[in-house]
Each structure stands twice: as structure tokens, then as C-alpha cells.
N, C-alpha and C positions, 0 to 999 in steps of 0.2 A: 541534524548534525549540521555543524560548522564548517567550515572550508578546511578550516589548520584543523581537523579528526579524517579528512577529504587525503590531505595530502601528506597526512604521516603515515598512509600506508597502513589501515588496519584491517584491511581486506572490506570494508562497507560500505557498500555506499544505499542512495534512494533514489527513491521514485514519484510518481505526484499521477492518482488515475483517476481519472473528469469521468467521480457516477453522472449519467444522464437522468433519470430516474430522482422526487422527489421524495425523502428520505425519514424514518421518522428521527428521536432518540434510539429509541430500541435498537428500531430495523440500519438504524448508522454502526449502534456494537455490540445487535447481530453479523456485520460483515466485515467490524473491522479482526475480535475474536477470530472467526475463519483464517482470516488472512493469514493475522501470523502462527495458525496453525501448518499453516505450507514450512520446510525445512527450512532453516537458513531465512527465512523472516527475522527480526527484531520485534521489531513494532510496527503496528498496523497503531492511524491514529489521521479523525477527523477534523480539518484547520474549524480553526475555532468559529469561521462569521464567515467563509466560504466551503458550505455542509455539502458541498458535490466536490469536492479537494481530497479525495485521498492523500495522502502523504504513508508510504511502506517506506523501511528502512531497511537490507535484506547485508549479504553475504553470496555477493557473484557465485563464490567459486563452489553453492552445497546451493543455489535456485536462481532465477533466470525474473528477469519482468516480465516477460510474455506467460507467467505462470500461475505468479501477481497475479496479473489478466486473467486469466482463464476461469482461475478462483470465485472470482469478481466475477465473470463471463455467468461461469452454473449455479451461482445462484439468482437467475433470469432478468438479473440486471443489465442493460446496454451499457457500457463506459470504452475508453480510449486510456495512454500514456502519453502523459505530456510531462 
């Protein structure tokens, strides 16, 4: 999400989730899919070069960064918001 999009008041924001565990490609795809199932999440994807960072775009009127983090930690992963 660009700064311009944030300024436009489109109602969306983003958060970065740092995951402590080392995940393979398939596990990362699974986590992305699970996070995208959270109501209000529009897109979840891992950074291409820093595979421990997942970027999540969401509508804060429909969900929270805390709910996104809970969805990740429910998968027996250690993670925090940054």
C-alpha cells in the first residue's frame, strides 16, 4: 500500500507480522491463505527476500491487527507485530 493510498482515506491499512520460525514455501502459502480468511483482510503475503516478514493489508473497520496476529499464533507459531 502506498502513502498516497493511505492518505486517500480508502479505509485500509497494513501491518507487518514477524514470524520467528523458519517456514518453507508451502507453509508460508498456508499461513497467507489462513490470514486472508480473516474478515476484513484484503491481502497477505510474505516479503520475497525476508521470508520471516508477512505484510497484511486490511480494513481496520472490520478487523484488527490483534486478530491478524491471533490467526498466526493459532498455527503454533511465535510472532509479533512490527
